[in-house]
PDB file of the backbone (N, CA, C, O) and the ligand in Angstrom, with CONECT records:
HET     ZN  A 101       1
ATOM      1  N   UNK A   1      79.648  96.155 100.153  1.00  0.00           N
ATOM      2  CA  UNK A   1      79.681  97.403 100.949  1.00  0.00           C
ATOM      3  C   UNK A   1      79.240  98.572 100.093  1.00  0.00           C
ATOM      4  O   UNK A   1      79.933  98.968  99.156  1.00  0.00           O
ATOM      5  N   UNK A   2      78.069  99.126 100.425  1.00  0.00           N
ATOM      6  CA  UNK A   2      77.539 100.167  99.546  1.00  0.00           C
ATOM      7  C   UNK A   2      77.268 101.482 100.249  1.00  0.00           C
ATOM      8  O   UNK A   2      77.335 102.547  99.636  1.00  0.00           O
ATOM      9  N   UNK A   3      76.962 101.410 101.532  1.00  0.00           N
ATOM     10  CA  UNK A   3      76.568 102.649 102.212  1.00  0.00           C
ATOM     11  C   UNK A   3      77.521 102.995 103.349  1.00  0.00           C
ATOM     12  O   UNK A   3      78.288 102.161 103.830  1.00  0.00           O
ATOM     13  N   UNK A   4      77.442 104.255 103.758  1.00  0.00           N
ATOM     14  CA  UNK A   4      78.272 104.730 104.863  1.00  0.00           C
ATOM     15  C   UNK A   4      77.924 103.994 106.150  1.00  0.00           C
ATOM     16  O   UNK A   4      78.795 103.726 106.977  1.00  0.00           O
ATOM     17  N   UNK A   5      76.650 103.671 106.312  1.00  0.00           N
ATOM     18  CA  UNK A   5      76.216 102.990 107.517  1.00  0.00           C
ATOM     19  C   UNK A   5      76.807 101.595 107.653  1.00  0.00           C
ATOM     20  O   UNK A   5      76.930 101.076 108.763  1.00  0.00           O
ATOM     21  N   UNK A   6      77.171 100.993 106.539  1.00  0.00           N
ATOM     22  CA  UNK A   6      77.807  99.676 106.582  1.00  0.00           C
ATOM     23  C   UNK A   6      79.293  99.789 106.890  1.00  0.00           C
ATOM     24  O   UNK A   6      79.865  98.911 107.535  1.00  0.00           O
ATOM     25  N   UNK A   7      79.907 100.854 106.436  1.00  0.00           N
ATOM     26  CA  UNK A   7      81.354 101.004 106.590  1.00  0.00           C
ATOM     27  C   UNK A   7      81.728 101.582 107.948  1.00  0.00           C
ATOM     28  O   UNK A   7      82.779 101.250 108.496  1.00  0.00           O
ATOM     29  N   UNK A   8      80.875 102.445 108.495  1.00  0.00           N
ATOM     30  CA  UNK A   8      81.214 103.162 109.723  1.00  0.00           C
ATOM     31  C   UNK A   8      81.517 102.248 110.916  1.00  0.00           C
ATOM     32  O   UNK A   8      82.519 102.460 111.598  1.00  0.00           O
ATOM     33  N   UNK A   9      80.674 101.232 111.191  1.00  0.00           N
ATOM     34  CA  UNK A   9      80.943 100.408 112.383  1.00  0.00           C
ATOM     35  C   UNK A   9      82.243  99.630 112.282  1.00  0.00           C
ATOM     36  O   UNK A   9      82.788  99.203 113.300  1.00  0.00           O
ATOM     37  N   UNK A  10      82.740  99.442 111.092  1.00  0.00           N
ATOM     38  CA  UNK A  10      83.973  98.677 110.921  1.00  0.00           C
ATOM     39  C   UNK A  10      85.203  99.563 110.908  1.00  0.00           C
ATOM     40  O   UNK A  10      86.315  99.093 110.669  1.00  0.00           O
ATOM     41  N   UNK A  11      85.001 100.838 111.163  1.00  0.00           N
ATOM     42  CA  UNK A  11      86.127 101.759 111.225  1.00  0.00           C
ATOM     43  C   UNK A  11      86.823 101.938 109.898  1.00  0.00           C
ATOM     44  O   UNK A  11      88.034 102.149 109.844  1.00  0.00           O
ATOM     45  N   UNK A  12      86.060 101.854 108.831  1.00  0.00           N
ATOM     46  CA  UNK A  12      86.681 101.973 107.519  1.00  0.00           C
ATOM     47  C   UNK A  12      86.923 103.426 107.139  1.00  0.00           C
ATOM     48  O   UNK A  12      86.309 104.351 107.671  1.00  0.00           O
ATOM     49  N   UNK A  13      87.825 103.583 106.216  1.00  0.00           N
ATOM     50  CA  UNK A  13      88.100 104.906 105.673  1.00  0.00           C
ATOM     51  C   UNK A  13      87.470 105.013 104.288  1.00  0.00           C
ATOM     52  O   UNK A  13      87.105 104.013 103.669  1.00  0.00           O
ATOM     53  N   UNK A  14      87.357 106.215 103.835  1.00  0.00           N
ATOM     54  CA  UNK A  14      86.847 106.456 102.492  1.00  0.00           C
ATOM     55  C   UNK A  14      87.881 107.271 101.738  1.00  0.00           C
ATOM     56  O   UNK A  14      88.296 108.344 102.177  1.00  0.00           O
ATOM     57  N   UNK A  15      88.282 106.748 100.611  1.00  0.00           N
ATOM     58  CA  UNK A  15      89.236 107.489  99.795  1.00  0.00           C
ATOM     59  C   UNK A  15      88.477 108.279  98.744  1.00  0.00           C
ATOM     60  O   UNK A  15      87.674 107.732  97.987  1.00  0.00           O
ATOM     61  N   UNK A  16      88.746 109.564  98.715  1.00  0.00           N
ATOM     62  CA  UNK A  16      88.096 110.431  97.743  1.00  0.00           C
ATOM     63  C   UNK A  16      89.142 110.888  96.752  1.00  0.00           C
ATOM     64  O   UNK A  16      90.137 111.515  97.115  1.00  0.00           O
ATOM     65  N   UNK A  17      88.907 110.568  95.515  1.00  0.00           N
ATOM     66  CA  UNK A  17      89.890 110.852  94.478  1.00  0.00           C
ATOM     67  C   UNK A  17      89.346 111.885  93.511  1.00  0.00           C
ATOM     68  O   UNK A  17      88.272 111.710  92.935  1.00  0.00           O
ATOM     69  N   UNK A  18      90.095 112.960  93.339  1.00  0.00           N
ATOM     70  CA  UNK A  18      89.743 113.978  92.355  1.00  0.00           C
ATOM     71  C   UNK A  18      90.042 113.420  90.965  1.00  0.00           C
ATOM     72  O   UNK A  18      91.148 112.952  90.696  1.00  0.00           O
ATOM     73  N   UNK A  19      89.037 113.478  90.087  1.00  0.00           N
ATOM     74  CA  UNK A  19      89.245 112.904  88.759  1.00  0.00           C
ATOM     75  C   UNK A  19      90.062 113.819  87.858  1.00  0.00           C
ATOM     76  O   UNK A  19      90.592 113.382  86.837  1.00  0.00           O
ATOM     77  N   UNK A  20      90.162 115.082  88.235  1.00  0.00           N
ATOM     78  CA  UNK A  20      90.929 116.010  87.412  1.00  0.00           C
ATOM     79  C   UNK A  20      92.428 115.813  87.614  1.00  0.00           C
ATOM     80  O   UNK A  20      93.202 115.825  86.657  1.00  0.00           O
ATOM     81  N   UNK A  21      92.818 115.635  88.840  1.00  0.00           N
ATOM     82  CA  UNK A  21      94.246 115.588  89.139  1.00  0.00           C
ATOM     83  C   UNK A  21      94.683 114.268  89.729  1.00  0.00           C
ATOM     84  O   UNK A  21      95.871 114.042  89.958  1.00  0.00           O
ATOM     85  N   UNK A  22      93.719 113.396  89.975  1.00  0.00           N
ATOM     86  CA  UNK A  22      94.010 112.121  90.609  1.00  0.00           C
ATOM     87  C   UNK A  22      94.694 112.309  91.946  1.00  0.00           C
ATOM     88  O   UNK A  22      95.620 111.582  92.306  1.00  0.00           O
ATOM     89  N   UNK A  23      94.221 113.282  92.657  1.00  0.00           N
ATOM     90  CA  UNK A  23      94.691 113.523  94.001  1.00  0.00           C
ATOM     91  C   UNK A  23      93.687 112.943  94.978  1.00  0.00           C
ATOM     92  O   UNK A  23      92.480 113.130  94.826  1.00  0.00           O
ATOM     93  N   UNK A  24      94.186 112.241  95.977  1.00  0.00           N
ATOM     94  CA  UNK A  24      93.262 111.561  96.878  1.00  0.00           C
ATOM     95  C   UNK A  24      93.282 112.184  98.266  1.00  0.00           C
ATOM     96  O   UNK A  24      94.314 112.648  98.749  1.00  0.00           O
ATOM     97  N   UNK A  25      92.117 112.179  98.887  1.00  0.00           N
ATOM     98  CA  UNK A  25      92.000 112.565 100.283  1.00  0.00           C
ATOM     99  C   UNK A  25      91.291 111.444 101.024  1.00  0.00           C
ATOM    100  O   UNK A  25      90.654 110.584 100.415  1.00  0.00           O
ATOM    101  N   UNK A  26      91.407 111.464 102.325  1.00  0.00           N
ATOM    102  CA  UNK A  26      90.810 110.386 103.099  1.00  0.00           C
ATOM    103  C   UNK A  26      89.835 110.917 104.134  1.00  0.00           C
ATOM    104  O   UNK A  26      90.082 111.931 104.787  1.00  0.00           O
ATOM    105  N   UNK A  27      88.734 110.215 104.267  1.00  0.00           N
ATOM    106  CA  UNK A  27      87.767 110.515 105.311  1.00  0.00           C
ATOM    107  C   UNK A  27      87.582 109.289 106.186  1.00  0.00           C
ATOM    108  O   UNK A  27      87.804 108.158 105.753  1.00  0.00           O
ATOM    109  N   UNK A  28      87.177 109.527 107.413  1.00  0.00           N
ATOM    110  CA  UNK A  28      86.727 108.428 108.248  1.00  0.00           C
ATOM    111  C   UNK A  28      85.256 108.198 107.924  1.00  0.00           C
ATOM    112  O   UNK A  28      84.462 109.138 107.918  1.00  0.00           O
ATOM    113  N   UNK A  29      84.901 106.955 107.658  1.00  0.00           N
ATOM    114  CA  UNK A  29      83.544 106.656 107.199  1.00  0.00           C
ATOM    115  C   UNK A  29      82.482 107.106 108.204  1.00  0.00           C
ATOM    116  O   UNK A  29      81.409 107.566 107.813  1.00  0.00           O
ATOM    117  N   UNK A  30      82.781 106.974 109.496  1.00  0.00           N
ATOM    118  CA  UNK A  30      81.775 107.361 110.484  1.00  0.00           C
ATOM    119  C   UNK A  30      81.568 108.880 110.503  1.00  0.00           C
ATOM    120  O   UNK A  30      80.471 109.350 110.805  1.00  0.00           O
ATOM    121  N   UNK A  31      82.610 109.644 110.184  1.00  0.00           N
ATOM    122  CA  UNK A  31      82.448 111.094 110.073  1.00  0.00           C
ATOM    123  C   UNK A  31      81.469 111.437 108.958  1.00  0.00           C
ATOM    124  O   UNK A  31      80.571 112.263 109.117  1.00  0.00           O
ATOM    125  N   UNK A  32      81.672 110.778 107.832  1.00  0.00           N
ATOM    126  CA  UNK A  32      80.810 111.035 106.689  1.00  0.00           C
ATOM    127  C   UNK A  32      79.385 110.592 106.959  1.00  0.00           C
ATOM    128  O   UNK A  32      78.431 111.230 106.515  1.00  0.00           O
ATOM    129  N   UNK A  33      79.245 109.491 107.692  1.00  0.00           N
ATOM    130  CA  UNK A  33      77.909 108.990 108.013  1.00  0.00           C
ATOM    131  C   UNK A  33      77.164 109.989 108.887  1.00  0.00           C
ATOM    132  O   UNK A  33      75.959 110.182 108.728  1.00  0.00           O
ATOM    133  N   UNK A  34      77.874 110.619 109.799  1.00  0.00           N
ATOM    134  CA  UNK A  34      77.234 111.595 110.672  1.00  0.00           C
ATOM    135  C   UNK A  34      76.758 112.814 109.900  1.00  0.00           C
ATOM    136  O   UNK A  34      75.724 113.397 110.226  1.00  0.00           O
ATOM    137  N   UNK A  35      77.505 113.195 108.887  1.00  0.00           N
ATOM    138  CA  UNK A  35      77.173 114.398 108.135  1.00  0.00           C
ATOM    139  C   UNK A  35      76.184 114.105 107.014  1.00  0.00           C
ATOM    140  O   UNK A  35      75.216 114.839 106.817  1.00  0.00           O
ATOM    141  N   UNK A  36      76.438 113.027 106.284  1.00  0.00           N
ATOM    142  CA  UNK A  36      75.646 112.751 105.085  1.00  0.00           C
ATOM    143  C   UNK A  36      74.512 111.758 105.314  1.00  0.00           C
ATOM    144  O   UNK A  36      73.601 111.654 104.494  1.00  0.00           O
ATOM    145  N   UNK A  37      74.566 111.035 106.419  1.00  0.00           N
ATOM    146  CA  UNK A  37      73.543 110.039 106.694  1.00  0.00           C
ATOM    147  C   UNK A  37      74.058 108.640 106.448  1.00  0.00           C
ATOM    148  O   UNK A  37      74.837 108.395 105.527  1.00  0.00           O
ATOM    149  N   UNK A  38      73.609 107.726 107.289  1.00  0.00           N
ATOM    150  CA  UNK A  38      74.118 106.362 107.214  1.00  0.00           C
ATOM    151  C   UNK A  38      73.626 105.618 105.981  1.00  0.00           C
ATOM    152  O   UNK A  38      74.224 104.622 105.572  1.00  0.00           O
ATOM    153  N   UNK A  39      72.558 106.090 105.399  1.00  0.00           N
ATOM    154  CA  UNK A  39      72.002 105.383 104.248  1.00  0.00           C
ATOM    155  C   UNK A  39      72.596 105.817 102.919  1.00  0.00           C
ATOM    156  O   UNK A  39      72.256 105.270 101.870  1.00  0.00           O
ATOM    157  N   UNK A  40      73.489 106.808 102.965  1.00  0.00           N
ATOM    158  CA  UNK A  40      74.061 107.302 101.704  1.00  0.00           C
ATOM    159  C   UNK A  40      75.008 106.277 101.104  1.00  0.00           C
ATOM    160  O   UNK A  40      75.833 105.687 101.802  1.00  0.00           O
ATOM    161  N   UNK A  41      74.878 106.080  99.826  1.00  0.00           N
ATOM    162  CA  UNK A  41      75.812 105.185  99.145  1.00  0.00           C
ATOM    163  C   UNK A  41      77.056 105.957  98.742  1.00  0.00           C
ATOM    164  O   UNK A  41      77.024 107.180  98.605  1.00  0.00           O
ATOM    165  N   UNK A  42      78.129 105.249  98.558  1.00  0.00           N
ATOM    166  CA  UNK A  42      79.382 105.897  98.177  1.00  0.00           C
ATOM    167  C   UNK A  42      79.259 106.569  96.822  1.00  0.00           C
ATOM    168  O   UNK A  42      79.860 107.612  96.568  1.00  0.00           O
ATOM    169  N   UNK A  43      78.470 105.952  95.960  1.00  0.00           N
ATOM    170  CA  UNK A  43      78.327 106.511  94.619  1.00  0.00           C
ATOM    171  C   UNK A  43      77.617 107.845  94.631  1.00  0.00           C
ATOM    172  O   UNK A  43      77.836 108.678  93.752  1.00  0.00           O
ATOM    173  N   UNK A  44      76.764 108.054  95.628  1.00  0.00           N
ATOM    174  CA  UNK A  44      75.972 109.282  95.638  1.00  0.00           C
ATOM    175  C   UNK A  44      76.667 110.428  96.366  1.00  0.00           C
ATOM    176  O   UNK A  44      76.170 111.554  96.379  1.00  0.00           O
ATOM    177  N   UNK A  45      77.812 110.141  96.968  1.00  0.00           N
ATOM    178  CA  UNK A  45      78.518 111.191  97.692  1.00  0.00           C
ATOM    179  C   UNK A  45      79.141 112.191  96.727  1.00  0.00           C
ATOM    180  O   UNK A  45      79.673 111.829  95.678  1.00  0.00           O
ATOM    181  N   UNK A  46      79.058 113.468  97.117  1.00  0.00           N
ATOM    182  CA  UNK A  46      79.645 114.501  96.273  1.00  0.00           C
ATOM    183  C   UNK A  46      80.690 115.268  97.074  1.00  0.00           C
ATOM    184  O   UNK A  46      80.451 115.670  98.213  1.00  0.00           O
ATOM    185  N   UNK A  47      81.828 115.458  96.471  1.00  0.00           N
ATOM    186  CA  UNK A  47      82.889 116.229  97.109  1.00  0.00           C
ATOM    187  C   UNK A  47      83.398 117.284  96.153  1.00  0.00           C
ATOM    188  O   UNK A  47      83.492 117.073  94.944  1.00  0.00           O
ATOM    189  N   UNK A  48      83.719 118.413  96.725  1.00  0.00           N
ATOM    190  CA  UNK A  48      84.324 119.453  95.918  1.00  0.00           C
ATOM    191  C   UNK A  48      85.824 119.437  96.154  1.00  0.00           C
ATOM    192  O   UNK A  48      86.289 119.518  97.291  1.00  0.00           O
ATOM    193  N   UNK A  49      86.564 119.332  95.077  1.00  0.00           N
ATOM    194  CA  UNK A  49      88.010 119.360  95.192  1.00  0.00           C
ATOM    195  C   UNK A  49      88.455 120.759  95.579  1.00  0.00           C
ATOM    196  O   UNK A  49      88.033 121.748  94.980  1.00  0.00           O
ATOM    197  N   UNK A  50      89.308 120.830  96.583  1.00  0.00           N
ATOM    198  CA  UNK A  50      89.726 122.141  97.068  1.00  0.00           C
ATOM    199  C   UNK A  50      90.635 122.849  96.073  1.00  0.00           C
ATOM    200  O   UNK A  50      90.732 124.077  96.081  1.00  0.00           O
ATOM    201  N   UNK A  51      91.289 122.095  95.234  1.00  0.00           N
ATOM    202  CA  UNK A  51      92.229 122.707  94.302  1.00  0.00           C
ATOM    203  C   UNK A  51      91.597 123.032  92.961  1.00  0.00           C
ATOM    204  O   UNK A  51      91.880 124.078  92.379  1.00  0.00           O
ATOM    205  N   UNK A  52      90.751 122.153  92.470  1.00  0.00           N
ATOM    206  CA  UNK A  52      90.170 122.356  91.150  1.00  0.00           C
ATOM    207  C   UNK A  52      88.857 123.121  91.205  1.00  0.00           C
ATOM    208  O   UNK A  52      88.395 123.635  90.187  1.00  0.00           O
ATOM    209  N   UNK A  53      88.253 123.199  92.389  1.00  0.00           N
ATOM    210  CA  UNK A  53      86.971 123.888  92.535  1.00  0.00           C
ATOM    211  C   UNK A  53      85.880 123.234  91.708  1.00  0.00           C
ATOM    212  O   UNK A  53      84.925 123.894  91.300  1.00  0.00           O
ATOM    213  N   UNK A  54      86.017 121.963  91.463  1.00  0.00           N
ATOM    214  CA  UNK A  54      84.960 121.265  90.746  1.00  0.00           C
ATOM    215  C   UNK A  54      84.478 120.091  91.589  1.00  0.00           C
ATOM    216  O   UNK A  54      85.218 119.534  92.400  1.00  0.00           O
ATOM    217  N   UNK A  55      83.219 119.734  91.371  1.00  0.00           N
ATOM    218  CA  UNK A  55      82.687 118.573  92.063  1.00  0.00           C
ATOM    219  C   UNK A  55      82.837 117.382  91.133  1.00  0.00           C
ATOM    220  O   UNK A  55      81.905 117.005  90.422  1.00  0.00           O
ATOM    221  N   UNK A  56      83.994 116.815  91.152  1.00  0.00           N
ATOM    222  CA  UNK A  56      84.282 115.701  90.259  1.00  0.00           C
ATOM    223  C   UNK A  56      85.190 114.713  90.978  1.00  0.00           C
ATOM    224  O   UNK A  56      86.320 114.463  90.558  1.00  0.00           O
ATOM    225  N   UNK A  57      84.681 114.168  92.052  1.00  0.00           N
ATOM    226  CA  UNK A  57      85.471 113.250  92.852  1.00  0.00           C
ATOM    227  C   UNK A  57      84.729 111.942  93.037  1.00  0.00           C
ATOM    228  O   UNK A  57      83.505 111.924  93.163  1.00  0.00           O
ATOM    229  N   UNK A  58      85.458 110.873  93.052  1.00  0.00           N
ATOM    230  CA  UNK A  58      84.872 109.569  93.296  1.00  0.00           C
ATOM    231  C   UNK A  58      85.259 109.069  94.674  1.00  0.00           C
ATOM    232  O   UNK A  58      86.404 109.222  95.100  1.00  0.00           O
ATOM    233  N   UNK A  59      84.299 108.470  95.372  1.00  0.00           N
ATOM    234  CA  UNK A  59      84.545 107.981  96.728  1.00  0.00           C
ATOM    235  C   UNK A  59      84.493 106.462  96.761  1.00  0.00           C
ATOM    236  O   UNK A  59      83.537 105.851  96.284  1.00  0.00           O
ATOM    237  N   UNK A  60      85.524 105.867  97.323  1.00  0.00           N
ATOM    238  CA  UNK A  60      85.522 104.409  97.493  1.00  0.00           C
ATOM    239  C   UNK A  60      85.937 104.050  98.920  1.00  0.00           C
ATOM    240  O   UNK A  60      86.857 104.650  99.476  1.00  0.00           O
ATOM    241  N   UNK A  61      85.253 103.071  99.506  1.00  0.00           N
ATOM    242  CA  UNK A  61      85.612 102.645 100.860  1.00  0.00           C
ATOM    243  C   UNK A  61      86.833 101.749 100.838  1.00  0.00           C
ATOM    244  O   UNK A  61      87.034 100.982  99.896  1.00  0.00           O
ATOM    245  N   UNK A  62      87.640 101.846 101.866  1.00  0.00           N
ATOM    246  CA  UNK A  62      88.725 100.883 101.987  1.00  0.00           C
ATOM    247  C   UNK A  62      89.063 100.684 103.449  1.00  0.00           C
ATOM    248  O   UNK A  62      88.783 101.531 104.297  1.00  0.00           O
ATOM    249  N   UNK A  63      89.664  99.558 103.720  1.00  0.00           N
ATOM    250  CA  UNK A  63      89.959  99.186 105.080  1.00  0.00           C
ATOM    251  C   UNK A  63      91.264  99.818 105.526  1.00  0.00           C
ATOM    252  O   UNK A  63      92.270  99.755 104.819  1.00  0.00           O
ATOM    253  N   UNK A  64      91.242 100.420 106.690  1.00  0.00           N
ATOM    254  CA  UNK A  64      92.449 101.034 107.203  1.00  0.00           C
ATOM    255  C   UNK A  64      93.451  99.955 107.571  1.00  0.00           C
ATOM    256  O   UNK A  64      93.106  98.944 108.182  1.00  0.00           O
ATOM    257  N   UNK A  65      94.678 100.185 107.192  1.00  0.00           N
ATOM    258  CA  UNK A  65      95.728  99.232 107.527  1.00  0.00           C
ATOM    259  C   UNK A  65      96.334  99.627 108.871  1.00  0.00           C
ATOM    260  O   UNK A  65      97.212 100.486 108.947  1.00  0.00           O
ATOM    261  N   UNK A  66      95.855  98.991 109.909  1.00  0.00           N
ATOM    262  CA  UNK A  66      96.260  99.394 111.249  1.00  0.00           C
ATOM    263  C   UNK A  66      97.691  98.979 111.581  1.00  0.00           C
ATOM    264  O   UNK A  66      98.270  99.474 112.548  1.00  0.00           O
ATOM    265  N   UNK A  67      98.252  98.098 110.807  1.00  0.00           N
ATOM    266  CA  UNK A  67      99.615  97.656 111.094  1.00  0.00           C
ATOM    267  C   UNK A  67     100.642  98.727 110.761  1.00  0.00           C
ATOM    268  O   UNK A  67     101.718  98.789 111.356  1.00  0.00           O
ATOM    269  N   UNK A  68     100.294  99.550 109.818  1.00  0.00           N
ATOM    270  CA  UNK A  68     101.250 100.570 109.398  1.00  0.00           C
ATOM    271  C   UNK A  68     101.047 101.844 110.199  1.00  0.00           C
ATOM    272  O   UNK A  68     100.423 102.802 109.742  1.00  0.00           O
ATOM    273  N   UNK A  69     101.589 101.826 111.398  1.00  0.00           N
ATOM    274  CA  UNK A  69     101.374 102.977 112.270  1.00  0.00           C
ATOM    275  C   UNK A  69     102.209 104.171 111.836  1.00  0.00           C
ATOM    276  O   UNK A  69     101.886 105.313 112.163  1.00  0.00           O
ATOM    277  N   UNK A  70     103.267 103.912 111.110  1.00  0.00           N
ATOM    278  CA  UNK A  70     104.153 105.003 110.714  1.00  0.00           C
ATOM    279  C   UNK A  70     103.624 105.797 109.533  1.00  0.00           C
ATOM    280  O   UNK A  70     104.031 106.933 109.291  1.00  0.00           O
ATOM    281  N   UNK A  71     102.719 105.182 108.814  1.00  0.00           N
ATOM    282  CA  UNK A  71     102.221 105.859 107.637  1.00  0.00           C
ATOM    283  C   UNK A  71     101.176 106.892 108.037  1.00  0.00           C
ATOM    284  O   UNK A  71     100.159 106.555 108.644  1.00  0.00           O
ATOM    285  N   UNK A  72     101.422 108.107 107.706  1.00  0.00           N
ATOM    286  CA  UNK A  72     100.497 109.161 108.087  1.00  0.00           C
ATOM    287  C   UNK A  72      99.635 109.544 106.906  1.00  0.00           C
ATOM    288  O   UNK A  72     100.095 109.673 105.771  1.00  0.00           O
ATOM    289  N   UNK A  73      98.377 109.718 107.218  1.00  0.00           N
ATOM    290  CA  UNK A  73      97.456 110.153 106.187  1.00  0.00           C
ATOM    291  C   UNK A  73      96.844 111.474 106.603  1.00  0.00           C
ATOM    292  O   UNK A  73      96.634 111.747 107.785  1.00  0.00           O
ATOM    293  N   UNK A  74      96.572 112.266 105.618  1.00  0.00           N
ATOM    294  CA  UNK A  74      95.789 113.469 105.896  1.00  0.00           C
ATOM    295  C   UNK A  74      94.327 113.078 105.827  1.00  0.00           C
ATOM    296  O   UNK A  74      93.830 112.642 104.788  1.00  0.00           O
ATOM    297  N   UNK A  75      93.653 113.240 106.939  1.00  0.00           N
ATOM    298  CA  UNK A  75      92.237 112.905 106.960  1.00  0.00           C
ATOM    299  C   UNK A  75      91.423 114.185 106.911  1.00  0.00           C
ATOM    300  O   UNK A  75      91.570 115.070 107.753  1.00  0.00           O
ATOM    301  N   UNK A  76      90.564 114.263 105.909  1.00  0.00           N
ATOM    302  CA  UNK A  76      89.730 115.447 105.739  1.00  0.00           C
ATOM    303  C   UNK A  76      88.540 115.381 106.661  1.00  0.00           C
ATOM    304  O   UNK A  76      88.115 114.304 107.077  1.00  0.00           O
ATOM    305  N   UNK A  77      88.017 116.518 106.970  1.00  0.00           N
ATOM    306  CA  UNK A  77      86.774 116.589 107.729  1.00  0.00           C
ATOM    307  C   UNK A  77      85.641 116.958 106.772  1.00  0.00           C
ATOM    308  O   UNK A  77      85.765 117.866 105.951  1.00  0.00           O
ATOM    309  N   UNK A  78      84.553 116.240 106.901  1.00  0.00           N
ATOM    310  CA  UNK A  78      83.446 116.508 105.970  1.00  0.00           C
ATOM    311  C   UNK A  78      82.736 117.824 106.264  1.00  0.00           C
ATOM    312  O   UNK A  78      82.643 118.250 107.415  1.00  0.00           O
ATOM    313  N   UNK A  79      82.248 118.447 105.230  1.00  0.00           N
ATOM    314  CA  UNK A  79      81.402 119.632 105.382  1.00  0.00           C
ATOM    315  C   UNK A  79      80.117 119.402 104.583  1.00  0.00           C
ATOM    316  O   UNK A  79      80.128 118.791 103.515  1.00  0.00           O
ATOM    317  N   UNK A  80      79.041 119.894 105.117  1.00  0.00           N
ATOM    318  CA  UNK A  80      77.787 119.731 104.387  1.00  0.00           C
ATOM    319  C   UNK A  80      77.754 120.664 103.199  1.00  0.00           C
ATOM    320  O   UNK A  80      78.225 121.799 103.262  1.00  0.00           O
ATOM    321  N   UNK A  81      77.192 120.167 102.119  1.00  0.00           N
ATOM    322  CA  UNK A  81      77.127 120.992 100.924  1.00  0.00           C
ATOM    323  C   UNK A  81      75.683 121.242 100.552  1.00  0.00           C
ATOM    324  O   UNK A  81      75.409 121.923  99.564  1.00  0.00           O
TER     325      UNK A  81
HETATM  326 ZN    ZN A 101      91.096 118.421  91.958  1.00  0.00          ZN2+
END
């Protein structure tokens, strides 16, 4: 799994981790695909950490655990940069 276009149809999430603080945020892969393009690889995605004001975040795809309905996640909305 390398691109947003591969992850989006499977309803996957993308975890974005700030390398400065190791704080993670979550995106829906299809949201990111709409904004950044389906051909974008996870490695090429750039995110600005809202707290550190630096672009030093790593993005990795992961499968949403649908069984855990009680677990709430904050899902970020993508913005074009
Ligand atoms: Zn940060």
